[in-house]
C-alpha positions as CSV (number, residue, x, y, z in Angstrom):
1,K,95.6,135.4,95.0
2,G,96.7,132.6,92.7
3,Y,100.5,133.1,93.0
4,L,102.9,130.2,93.1
5,S,105.4,130.3,96.0
6,G,108.2,127.8,96.4
7,P,111.8,127.1,97.6
8,Y,114.9,126.8,95.5
9,D,116.2,123.2,95.6
10,S,118.9,121.2,93.9
11,Y,120.4,117.7,94.1
12,H,123.0,118.3,91.4
13,S,126.3,118.9,93.3
14,I,127.4,117.3,96.5
15,H,130.2,118.8,98.7
16,K,132.5,117.1,101.1
17,P,130.7,116.7,104.4
18,G,131.7,119.6,106.8
19,H,133.0,121.7,103.9
20,E,129.8,122.6,102.1
21,E,129.9,125.9,100.2
22,W,126.1,126.2,99.7
23,S,123.2,124.6,101.5
24,T,121.7,122.5,98.7
25,A,125.1,120.6,98.4
26,S,124.8,119.4,102.0
27,F,123.1,116.0,102.5
28,R,122.0,114.2,105.6
29,D,123.6,110.9,104.4
30,T,127.3,111.7,104.5
31,T,128.2,108.4,102.8
32,L,126.8,109.7,99.5
33,Y,129.9,111.8,98.9
34,D,132.2,108.8,98.4
35,Q,129.6,106.1,97.5
36,A,127.3,108.0,95.1
37,S,129.4,110.6,93.3
38,I,129.7,110.3,89.5
39,R,133.0,108.9,88.1
40,R,134.5,109.2,84.7
41,Q,135.7,106.2,82.7
42,D,139.3,106.7,84.0
43,G,138.0,106.4,87.6
44,S,138.3,110.1,88.5
45,Y,135.4,112.0,90.1
46,M,133.5,114.6,88.1
47,S,133.8,118.0,89.7
48,G,130.6,119.7,90.7
49,F,129.2,123.1,89.7
50,K,131.9,125.7,89.3
51,G,134.5,123.0,90.1
52,V,133.4,122.6,93.7
53,G,132.7,119.2,95.2
54,R,131.3,116.4,92.9
55,Y,128.2,115.6,90.9
56,L,125.7,113.3,92.7
57,N,124.3,110.4,90.8
58,P,120.6,111.1,90.8
59,I,119.7,107.4,91.1
60,Y,120.8,107.5,94.7
61,S,119.1,110.8,95.6
62,M,115.6,109.8,96.4
63,G,116.0,109.3,100.1
64,E,117.5,112.8,100.4
65,V,114.7,114.2,98.2
66,I,112.0,112.7,100.6
67,Y,113.9,113.8,103.7
68,R,114.6,117.4,102.5
69,T,111.2,118.2,101.1
70,H,109.3,116.9,104.1
71,K,111.7,118.8,106.4
72,I,111.1,122.1,104.5
73,L,107.3,121.6,104.5
74,S,107.3,120.8,108.2
75,T,108.1,124.5,108.9
76,G,104.5,125.2,108.0
77,V,105.2,127.5,105.1
78,P,102.4,126.9,102.6
79,F,104.5,126.3,99.5
80,N,102.5,125.2,96.4
81,S,105.5,125.1,94.0
82,W,109.0,123.6,93.9
83,F,112.0,124.8,91.8
84,I,114.6,122.1,91.2
85,D,117.6,123.7,89.6
86,C,119.6,121.8,87.0
87,D,117.3,118.9,86.6
88,A,115.9,120.0,83.2
89,T,119.2,121.5,81.8
90,G,120.2,118.3,80.0
91,E,123.5,118.1,81.7
92,V,123.5,114.3,82.2
93,H,126.4,111.9,82.6
94,D,127.4,108.2,82.4
95,D,128.7,107.0,85.8
96,Y,131.6,104.5,85.8
97,T,131.7,103.9,89.5
98,P,132.4,100.2,90.1
99,H,129.4,98.2,91.2
100,H,126.9,100.9,90.4
101,E,127.6,101.9,86.8
102,S,124.7,103.8,85.1
103,N,124.2,105.6,81.8
104,K,122.7,108.9,80.7
105,Q,119.3,107.5,80.1
106,Q,119.1,106.1,83.7
107,N,120.4,109.5,84.9
108,I,117.5,111.3,83.1
109,E,114.9,108.8,84.4
110,A,116.1,109.3,88.0
111,R,115.8,113.1,87.6
112,L,112.2,112.7,86.3
113,R,111.3,110.3,89.2
114,R,112.3,112.8,91.9
115,M,110.6,115.7,90.2
116,A,107.5,113.6,89.6
117,Y,107.5,112.5,93.3
118,I,107.4,116.2,94.4
119,R,104.7,117.0,91.9
120,D,102.4,114.0,92.5
121,T,103.0,113.1,96.1
122,L,103.4,116.6,97.5
123,Q,101.1,118.2,95.0
124,M,103.6,120.9,93.8
125,V,103.9,122.7,90.6
126,I,107.4,122.0,89.3
127,G,109.9,124.3,87.7
128,S,113.5,123.9,86.6
129,E,116.3,125.6,84.6
130,G,116.6,125.0,80.8
131,G,113.3,123.3,80.1
132,N,115.0,120.5,78.1
133,D,112.4,118.5,76.2
134,F,112.9,115.2,78.2
135,A,111.5,117.1,81.2
136,C,108.5,118.7,79.5
137,G,106.1,116.0,80.7
138,T,107.0,116.8,84.3
139,I,107.8,120.5,84.7
140,S,105.4,123.4,84.2
141,F,107.8,126.4,84.1
142,A,111.4,126.9,83.1
143,H,113.8,129.8,83.1
144,G,116.7,130.1,80.6
145,V,114.6,129.1,77.6
146,D,114.0,132.6,76.1
147,L,117.4,134.0,77.0
148,P,120.2,131.7,78.3
149,T,122.9,132.9,80.6
150,F,126.1,134.0,78.8
151,T,128.1,135.7,81.5
152,W,130.7,132.9,81.3
153,M,131.6,133.9,77.7
154,D,133.4,137.2,78.5
155,K,135.6,138.0,81.5
156,E,134.6,141.7,81.3
157,M,131.1,140.7,82.5
158,K,132.8,139.5,85.7
159,D,135.3,142.4,86.0
160,K,134.1,144.9,88.7
161,E,135.9,147.7,86.9
162,S,134.2,147.0,83.5
163,P,131.0,148.8,82.3
164,Y,129.8,145.3,81.3
165,F,130.1,143.9,84.9
166,V,126.8,142.1,85.6
167,G,127.0,142.4,89.4
168,A,127.6,140.4,92.5
169,Y,125.6,137.4,93.8
170,Y,125.0,138.9,97.2
171,S,123.7,142.2,98.4
172,P,125.5,144.1,101.2
173,T,122.2,145.6,102.3
174,E,119.7,143.2,103.9
175,G,116.5,142.9,102.0
176,E,117.9,144.2,98.7
177,V,118.2,142.3,95.4
178,P,121.8,141.2,94.6
179,S,123.2,143.4,91.9
180,V,123.7,140.4,89.5
181,Y,119.9,140.5,89.1
182,A,119.2,144.2,89.6
183,R,122.0,146.1,87.9
184,Q,121.1,147.3,84.5
185,V,124.0,146.8,82.0
186,P,124.9,147.2,78.4
187,V,126.0,144.1,76.4
188,K,128.6,143.9,73.6
189,T,127.3,143.8,70.0
190,R,128.3,140.2,69.5
191,F,126.3,139.0,72.5
192,Y,123.4,141.2,71.4
193,D,123.4,139.6,68.0
194,L,123.9,136.1,69.4
195,F,121.2,136.2,72.0
196,L,118.9,139.3,71.6
197,N,118.7,140.5,68.0
198,P,115.2,139.7,66.8
199,T,116.5,139.4,63.3
200,Y,117.9,136.0,64.3
201,A,115.0,134.9,66.5
202,V,113.0,131.8,65.5
203,P,110.6,130.4,68.2
204,L,111.3,126.7,67.6
205,Y,110.7,125.8,71.3
206,K,107.4,127.6,71.4
207,L,106.2,126.1,68.1
208,V,106.4,122.7,69.9
209,Y,105.9,123.4,73.6
210,N,103.9,126.6,74.0
211,P,100.8,125.0,75.8
212,V,103.0,122.9,78.0
213,I,105.7,125.1,79.5
214,V,105.7,128.6,80.8
215,T,109.1,130.0,79.8
216,A,111.2,133.0,80.8
217,N,114.7,134.4,80.5
218,H,117.5,132.9,82.6
219,W,117.1,134.5,86.0
220,E,120.6,136.1,85.7
221,W,119.2,138.1,82.7
222,P,115.7,139.3,83.8
223,S,113.5,141.4,81.7
224,L,114.9,144.8,82.7
225,K,118.6,143.7,82.9
226,I,119.9,144.8,79.5
227,R,119.8,148.5,79.3
228,E,119.4,148.9,75.6
229,A,117.0,146.0,75.1
230,V,114.2,146.6,77.7
231,K,111.6,147.5,75.1
232,E,112.7,144.7,72.8
233,R,112.4,142.1,75.5
234,M,108.9,143.4,76.3
235,L,107.9,143.0,72.7
236,Y,109.5,139.5,72.6
237,E,107.5,138.5,75.7
238,I,104.2,139.7,74.1
239,S,104.8,138.1,70.7
240,Y,106.5,134.8,71.8
241,N,104.3,134.3,75.0
242,A,107.4,134.4,77.2
243,A,106.9,135.3,80.9
244,P,108.3,138.6,82.2
245,L,111.0,137.9,84.9
246,Y,111.7,140.4,87.7
247,H,113.7,140.3,90.9
248,L,111.9,142.5,93.4
249,S,112.6,144.3,96.7
250,V,110.8,147.4,97.9
251,K,113.6,149.5,96.3
252,E,113.4,147.7,92.9
253,W,109.6,147.8,92.9
254,N,109.5,151.5,93.6
255,A,112.0,152.1,90.8
256,H,110.2,150.1,88.1
257,K,106.6,149.6,89.2
258,R,105.1,151.8,86.5
259,T,107.0,150.0,83.8
260,I,106.1,146.6,85.2
261,I,102.4,147.2,85.8
262,R,101.9,148.7,82.4
263,H,103.6,145.8,80.7
264,V,102.2,143.0,82.7
265,R,98.6,144.2,82.3
266,I,98.9,143.8,78.6
267,W,101.0,140.7,78.7
268,S,98.6,138.9,81.1
269,R,95.7,139.5,78.7
270,I,97.6,137.9,75.9
271,H,99.2,135.1,77.9
272,E,95.8,134.0,79.3
273,K,94.7,133.2,75.8
274,A,98.1,132.2,74.2
275,I,99.0,129.6,76.9
276,R,95.9,127.6,76.2
277,M,96.7,127.1,72.5
278,P,99.6,126.0,70.3
279,M,101.7,128.5,68.4
280,T,100.3,127.8,64.9
281,D,102.3,130.2,62.8
282,F,105.5,132.3,62.7
283,R,106.6,134.4,59.8
284,Y,108.7,137.5,58.8
285,L,106.8,140.3,57.2
286,S,109.8,142.4,56.1
287,D,112.9,141.6,54.2
288,D,115.1,142.7,57.2
289,K,113.1,140.3,59.5
290,Q,112.5,143.2,61.9
291,V,108.7,142.8,61.5
292,Q,107.5,139.4,62.6
293,Q,104.1,137.8,63.1
294,T,103.1,135.0,65.5
295,A,99.8,133.2,65.8
296,F,98.3,131.2,68.6
297,G,95.3,128.9,67.8
298,N,93.0,130.3,65.1
299,D,92.3,133.8,66.3
300,L,95.2,135.4,68.2
301,I,97.6,137.1,65.9
302,I,100.5,139.4,67.0
303,T,102.4,141.5,64.5
304,T,105.5,143.0,66.0
305,N,107.6,145.8,64.6
306,Y,111.1,145.7,66.2
307,S,112.5,148.2,63.7
308,D,112.9,152.0,64.1
309,K,110.5,152.7,61.2
310,T,106.8,152.7,60.9
311,F,105.5,149.5,59.2
312,R,102.3,149.5,57.0
313,Y,100.2,146.4,57.8
314,G,96.9,146.3,55.8
315,S,95.1,149.5,56.7
316,H,97.1,150.0,59.9
317,E,100.4,151.6,60.6
318,I,102.5,149.9,63.3
319,P,104.9,152.4,64.9
320,P,108.5,151.6,65.6
321,R,109.0,149.1,68.5
322,S,105.3,148.3,68.8
323,A,103.0,145.3,68.4
324,W,99.5,145.1,66.8
325,I,97.5,142.5,68.6
326,E,94.3,140.9,67.0
327,S,92.0,138.5,68.9
328,D,88.3,137.7,68.8
329,G,87.6,140.4,66.3
330,K,89.2,143.1,68.5
331,S,92.6,144.8,68.1
332,L,95.1,146.6,70.3
333,M,98.3,148.6,69.6
334,Y,101.0,148.1,72.2
335,T,104.0,150.3,72.5
336,P,106.2,149.5,75.5
337,Q,107.7,152.2,77.7
338,D,110.8,151.8,79.9
């Protein structure tokens, strides 16, 4: 049916052999932990993600990439896509390990080589986190571009007793979506203004990379995650050509299917045109910046009213939290529903 399906993979952290805390940090070649981990200039090892293990120098990862990808594909699952976490985030390092020193540029080039190998040799569509520009010639989709993760910025978002608690990374019920992805939460005003308030939104990334990369929120902050911003995120996805992001189980699908179907039907029609063209214009149409207009190519124009007041646009009135979409001489008013 045209869907991409792929595994989550990562070559970022490496854990002490026999003490791996997650599967992607386990490698067949156990000598890599001591011989290919990144060191600082003072000789100490750089701690891995969340302070566990170490960071693996990507220059020495290719043998493991070949081994792991072929092992996964040998199961017979017909994957056509591969998600390589961290490779496009831009978190690169100099390595001062004696006898195999390397710099950040070499680190980047090694990441691109392993992603390109999976793309070209295994014929996979590649995705990663962050979508940093050095990777835009290799990856086709990225999460974390349109809304980064910011859970680490406030301890209340990790406090189970707090109304801002984002949820746990596991589900006690088999087959259910972990609550960190499914639980709808409010966010504090300062985080709303920093990351969500359309008043401060400027689509710089899209103005450069729109026809190249399909982007989405960080997967810890999917489209329906923030309780008071569901409609705003739908409008953002329409006007900025950002992909909706959902974590689905039977329970989550039954709870949200009407919202998802209605939105994706409209979004898909816009995206099918917008992804083929550069974003050619962006402007504010109101002094408070709550009414914005984006253009893709020469004939797709989206005027979005994020405010709680009706906006007069030419001979049309755009209701609060709605978008007026014009393309190929036709027009459509879209008002999202949560």
